[in-house]
ChimeraX commands (.cxc) that place a marker at each C-alpha (Angstrom):
marker #1 position -24.62,-70.84,17.33 radius 0.5
marker #1 position -24.48,-67.38,15.73 radius 0.5
marker #1 position -21.69,-68.44,13.35 radius 0.5
marker #1 position -23.67,-71.49,12.16 radius 0.5
marker #1 position -26.79,-69.41,11.42 radius 0.5
marker #1 position -24.68,-66.80,9.61 radius 0.5
marker #1 position -23.20,-69.51,7.34 radius 0.5
marker #1 position -26.70,-70.90,6.77 radius 0.5
marker #1 position -28.06,-67.51,5.64 radius 0.5
marker #1 position -25.06,-66.94,3.37 radius 0.5
marker #1 position -25.55,-70.31,1.69 radius 0.5
marker #1 position -29.27,-69.57,1.16 radius 0.5
marker #1 position -28.39,-66.18,-0.33 radius 0.5
marker #1 position -25.85,-67.76,-2.71 radius 0.5
marker #1 position -28.32,-70.42,-3.84 radius 0.5
marker #1 position -30.98,-67.73,-4.42 radius 0.5
marker #1 position -28.59,-65.63,-6.50 radius 0.5
marker #1 position -27.57,-68.68,-8.54 radius 0.5
marker #1 position -31.22,-69.54,-9.25 radius 0.5
marker #1 position -31.97,-65.94,-10.20 radius 0.5
marker #1 position -29.03,-65.78,-12.62 radius 0.5
marker #1 position -29.95,-69.17,-14.09 radius 0.5
marker #1 position -33.53,-68.01,-14.70 radius 0.5
marker #1 position -32.33,-64.78,-16.32 radius 0.5
marker #1 position -30.02,-66.71,-18.66 radius 0.5
marker #1 position -32.92,-69.02,-19.62 radius 0.5
marker #1 position -35.04,-65.99,-20.53 radius 0.5
marker #1 position -32.23,-64.61,-22.67 radius 0.5
marker #1 position -31.84,-67.99,-24.37 radius 0.5
marker #1 position -35.58,-68.11,-25.05 radius 0.5
marker #1 position -35.50,-64.73,-26.74 radius 0.5
marker #1 position -32.50,-65.82,-28.83 radius 0.5
marker #1 position -34.27,-69.03,-29.80 radius 0.5
marker #1 position -37.47,-67.16,-30.63 radius 0.5
marker #1 position -35.54,-64.69,-32.78 radius 0.5
marker #1 position -33.90,-67.52,-34.73 radius 0.5
marker #1 position -37.30,-69.17,-35.28 radius 0.5
marker #1 position -38.69,-65.89,-36.57 radius 0.5
marker #1 position -35.78,-65.44,-38.98 radius 0.5
marker #1 position -36.27,-68.99,-40.29 radius 0.5
marker #1 position -39.94,-68.19,-41.01 radius 0.5
marker #1 position -39.06,-65.07,-42.99 radius 0.5
marker #1 position -39.37,-64.95,-46.77 radius 0.5
marker #1 position -36.93,-63.43,-49.22 radius 0.5
marker #1 position -37.92,-62.52,-52.76 radius 0.5
marker #1 position -34.83,-62.77,-54.98 radius 0.5
marker #1 position -36.35,-60.72,-57.78 radius 0.5
marker #1 position -37.38,-57.69,-55.72 radius 0.5
marker #1 position -34.78,-58.00,-52.94 radius 0.5
marker #1 position -37.44,-57.74,-50.22 radius 0.5
marker #1 position -37.05,-59.67,-46.96 radius 0.5
marker #1 position -40.43,-60.02,-45.22 radius 0.5
marker #1 position -41.85,-61.50,-42.05 radius 0.5
marker #1 position -45.15,-61.49,-40.15 radius 0.5
marker #1 position -44.96,-60.58,-36.47 radius 0.5
marker #1 position -47.46,-60.96,-33.66 radius 0.5
marker #1 position -46.68,-57.44,-32.44 radius 0.5
marker #1 position -48.34,-54.03,-32.50 radius 0.5
marker #1 position -47.26,-51.84,-35.41 radius 0.5
marker #1 position -46.26,-48.95,-33.14 radius 0.5
marker #1 position -44.05,-51.22,-31.00 radius 0.5
marker #1 position -42.20,-52.48,-34.08 radius 0.5
marker #1 position -41.92,-48.95,-35.46 radius 0.5
marker #1 position -40.50,-47.52,-32.25 radius 0.5
marker #1 position -38.14,-50.50,-31.89 radius 0.5
marker #1 position -36.59,-49.87,-35.29 radius 0.5
marker #1 position -36.45,-46.10,-34.76 radius 0.5
marker #1 position -34.69,-46.55,-31.44 radius 0.5
marker #1 position -32.28,-49.41,-32.26 radius 0.5
marker #1 position -31.22,-48.88,-35.89 radius 0.5
marker #1 position -29.02,-45.88,-35.00 radius 0.5
marker #1 position -26.97,-48.41,-33.00 radius 0.5
marker #1 position -26.11,-50.00,-36.36 radius 0.5
marker #1 position -25.21,-46.62,-37.90 radius 0.5
marker #1 position -28.50,-46.17,-39.74 radius 0.5
marker #1 position -30.17,-42.77,-39.59 radius 0.5
marker #1 position -33.89,-42.18,-40.11 radius 0.5
marker #1 position -34.19,-39.91,-43.15 radius 0.5
marker #1 position -37.88,-40.06,-44.04 radius 0.5
marker #1 position -41.07,-41.50,-42.62 radius 0.5
marker #1 position -44.39,-41.75,-44.41 radius 0.5
marker #1 position -47.46,-42.75,-42.43 radius 0.5
marker #1 position -50.06,-43.59,-45.05 radius 0.5
marker #1 position -52.74,-44.39,-42.47 radius 0.5
marker #1 position -52.97,-45.91,-38.99 radius 0.5
marker #1 position -52.00,-49.34,-40.27 radius 0.5
marker #1 position -49.26,-48.59,-42.83 radius 0.5
marker #1 position -45.88,-46.93,-42.41 radius 0.5
marker #1 position -42.80,-46.63,-44.62 radius 0.5
marker #1 position -39.49,-45.59,-43.06 radius 0.5
marker #1 position -36.34,-44.76,-45.00 radius 0.5
marker #1 position -32.96,-45.10,-43.30 radius 0.5
marker #1 position -29.49,-44.31,-44.63 radius 0.5
marker #1 position -26.39,-46.18,-43.51 radius 0.5
marker #1 position -22.66,-46.20,-44.16 radius 0.5
marker #1 position -21.75,-45.25,-47.70 radius 0.5
marker #1 position -25.22,-43.75,-48.19 radius 0.5
marker #1 position -26.73,-47.25,-48.22 radius 0.5
marker #1 position -30.52,-47.10,-48.39 radius 0.5
marker #1 position -32.71,-49.24,-46.12 radius 0.5
marker #1 position -36.47,-49.19,-46.71 radius 0.5
marker #1 position -38.66,-50.57,-43.93 radius 0.5
marker #1 position -42.36,-51.13,-44.63 radius 0.5
marker #1 position -44.87,-51.95,-41.91 radius 0.5
marker #1 position -48.45,-52.97,-42.52 radius 0.5
marker #1 position -50.91,-53.94,-39.82 radius 0.5
marker #1 position -53.27,-56.79,-40.70 radius 0.5
marker #1 position -55.51,-57.68,-37.78 radius 0.5
marker #1 position -53.41,-58.71,-34.78 radius 0.5
marker #1 position -50.28,-59.09,-36.94 radius 0.5
marker #1 position -47.75,-56.68,-38.39 radius 0.5
marker #1 position -46.16,-57.43,-41.75 radius 0.5
marker #1 position -42.61,-56.14,-41.88 radius 0.5
marker #1 position -40.48,-55.91,-45.02 radius 0.5
marker #1 position -36.88,-54.77,-45.35 radius 0.5
marker #1 position -35.02,-53.87,-48.51 radius 0.5
marker #1 position -31.39,-52.83,-48.45 radius 0.5
marker #1 position -29.93,-50.97,-51.40 radius 0.5
marker #1 position -31.14,-51.41,-54.96 radius 0.5
marker #1 position -30.97,-55.20,-55.15 radius 0.5
marker #1 position -31.63,-56.19,-51.54 radius 0.5
marker #1 position -29.48,-58.28,-49.21 radius 0.5
marker #1 position -30.97,-61.38,-47.58 radius 0.5
marker #1 position -28.34,-62.02,-44.91 radius 0.5
marker #1 position -27.92,-58.38,-43.90 radius 0.5
marker #1 position -31.70,-57.92,-43.65 radius 0.5
marker #1 position -31.90,-60.96,-41.37 radius 0.5
marker #1 position -29.03,-59.64,-39.24 radius 0.5
marker #1 position -30.66,-56.23,-38.86 radius 0.5
marker #1 position -34.01,-57.77,-37.94 radius 0.5
marker #1 position -32.35,-60.12,-35.44 radius 0.5
marker #1 position -30.47,-57.27,-33.78 radius 0.5
marker #1 position -33.54,-55.05,-33.44 radius 0.5
marker #1 position -35.94,-57.85,-32.43 radius 0.5
marker #1 position -33.62,-59.01,-29.63 radius 0.5
marker #1 position -33.44,-55.46,-28.29 radius 0.5
marker #1 position -37.22,-54.87,-28.42 radius 0.5
marker link #1:1,2 radius 0.2
marker link #1:2,3 radius 0.2
marker link #1:3,4 radius 0.2
marker link #1:4,5 radius 0.2
marker link #1:5,6 radius 0.2
marker link #1:6,7 radius 0.2
marker link #1:7,8 radius 0.2
marker link #1:8,9 radius 0.2
marker link #1:9,10 radius 0.2
marker link #1:10,11 radius 0.2
marker link #1:11,12 radius 0.2
marker link #1:12,13 radius 0.2
marker link #1:13,14 radius 0.2
marker link #1:14,15 radius 0.2
marker link #1:15,16 radius 0.2
marker link #1:16,17 radius 0.2
marker link #1:17,18 radius 0.2
marker link #1:18,19 radius 0.2
marker link #1:19,20 radius 0.2
marker link #1:20,21 radius 0.2
marker link #1:21,22 radius 0.2
marker link #1:22,23 radius 0.2
marker link #1:23,24 radius 0.2
marker link #1:24,25 radius 0.2
marker link #1:25,26 radius 0.2
marker link #1:26,27 radius 0.2
marker link #1:27,28 radius 0.2
marker link #1:28,29 radius 0.2
marker link #1:29,30 radius 0.2
marker link #1:30,31 radius 0.2
marker link #1:31,32 radius 0.2
marker link #1:32,33 radius 0.2
marker link #1:33,34 radius 0.2
marker link #1:34,35 radius 0.2
marker link #1:35,36 radius 0.2
marker link #1:36,37 radius 0.2
marker link #1:37,38 radius 0.2
marker link #1:38,39 radius 0.2
marker link #1:39,40 radius 0.2
marker link #1:40,41 radius 0.2
marker link #1:41,42 radius 0.2
marker link #1:42,43 radius 0.2
marker link #1:43,44 radius 0.2
marker link #1:44,45 radius 0.2
marker link #1:45,46 radius 0.2
marker link #1:46,47 radius 0.2
marker link #1:47,48 radius 0.2
marker link #1:48,49 radius 0.2
marker link #1:49,50 radius 0.2
marker link #1:50,51 radius 0.2
marker link #1:51,52 radius 0.2
marker link #1:52,53 radius 0.2
marker link #1:53,54 radius 0.2
marker link #1:54,55 radius 0.2
marker link #1:55,56 radius 0.2
marker link #1:56,57 radius 0.2
marker link #1:57,58 radius 0.2
marker link #1:58,59 radius 0.2
marker link #1:59,60 radius 0.2
marker link #1:60,61 radius 0.2
marker link #1:61,62 radius 0.2
marker link #1:62,63 radius 0.2
marker link #1:63,64 radius 0.2
marker link #1:64,65 radius 0.2
marker link #1:65,66 radius 0.2
marker link #1:66,67 radius 0.2
marker link #1:67,68 radius 0.2
marker link #1:68,69 radius 0.2
marker link #1:69,70 radius 0.2
marker link #1:70,71 radius 0.2
marker link #1:71,72 radius 0.2
marker link #1:72,73 radius 0.2
marker link #1:73,74 radius 0.2
marker link #1:74,75 radius 0.2
marker link #1:75,76 radius 0.2
marker link #1:76,77 radius 0.2
marker link #1:77,78 radius 0.2
marker link #1:78,79 radius 0.2
marker link #1:79,80 radius 0.2
marker link #1:80,81 radius 0.2
marker link #1:81,82 radius 0.2
marker link #1:82,83 radius 0.2
marker link #1:83,84 radius 0.2
marker link #1:84,85 radius 0.2
marker link #1:85,86 radius 0.2
marker link #1:86,87 radius 0.2
marker link #1:87,88 radius 0.2
marker link #1:88,89 radius 0.2
marker link #1:89,90 radius 0.2
marker link #1:90,91 radius 0.2
marker link #1:91,92 radius 0.2
marker link #1:92,93 radius 0.2
marker link #1:93,94 radius 0.2
marker link #1:94,95 radius 0.2
marker link #1:95,96 radius 0.2
marker link #1:96,97 radius 0.2
marker link #1:97,98 radius 0.2
marker link #1:98,99 radius 0.2
marker link #1:99,100 radius 0.2
marker link #1:100,101 radius 0.2
marker link #1:101,102 radius 0.2
marker link #1:102,103 radius 0.2
marker link #1:103,104 radius 0.2
marker link #1:104,105 radius 0.2
marker link #1:105,106 radius 0.2
marker link #1:106,107 radius 0.2
marker link #1:107,108 radius 0.2
marker link #1:108,109 radius 0.2
marker link #1:109,110 radius 0.2
marker link #1:110,111 radius 0.2
marker link #1:111,112 radius 0.2
marker link #1:112,113 radius 0.2
marker link #1:113,114 radius 0.2
marker link #1:114,115 radius 0.2
marker link #1:115,116 radius 0.2
marker link #1:116,117 radius 0.2
marker link #1:117,118 radius 0.2
marker link #1:118,119 radius 0.2
marker link #1:119,120 radius 0.2
marker link #1:120,121 radius 0.2
marker link #1:121,122 radius 0.2
marker link #1:122,123 radius 0.2
marker link #1:123,124 radius 0.2
marker link #1:124,125 radius 0.2
marker link #1:125,126 radius 0.2
marker link #1:126,127 radius 0.2
marker link #1:127,128 radius 0.2
marker link #1:128,129 radius 0.2
marker link #1:129,130 radius 0.2
marker link #1:130,131 radius 0.2
marker link #1:131,132 radius 0.2
marker link #1:132,133 radius 0.2
marker link #1:133,134 radius 0.2
marker link #1:134,135 radius 0.2
marker link #1:135,136 radius 0.2
marker link #1:136,137 radius 0.2
view
């Protein structure tokens, strides 16, 4: 009798763990899917080299996310200019002294984010950087 109940509890524990891991993987997939949707909605201006997107996030959350996660991509915060409570410009430097300018502007409940890499901009690299940081936030 004791052996049967022990097997029963083990099987319930294994099923619970499997459900928990399945739910966690679904959440990770949702964040990946949401990030890809965001990147698809971004705009890139070929003439100025600016990659921009509108986020439904607080400006300080986006700012702290980039400050915290860009060093993981070998970018160092060099300068930060807070023009007012709703506008911030951050300057990062990467490998080979590559310049990354990040502009944040709060408009109502949204935050407009723009990224420019180097002198001419880089669409794919800007999208990769945003995707990396947004997944980590």
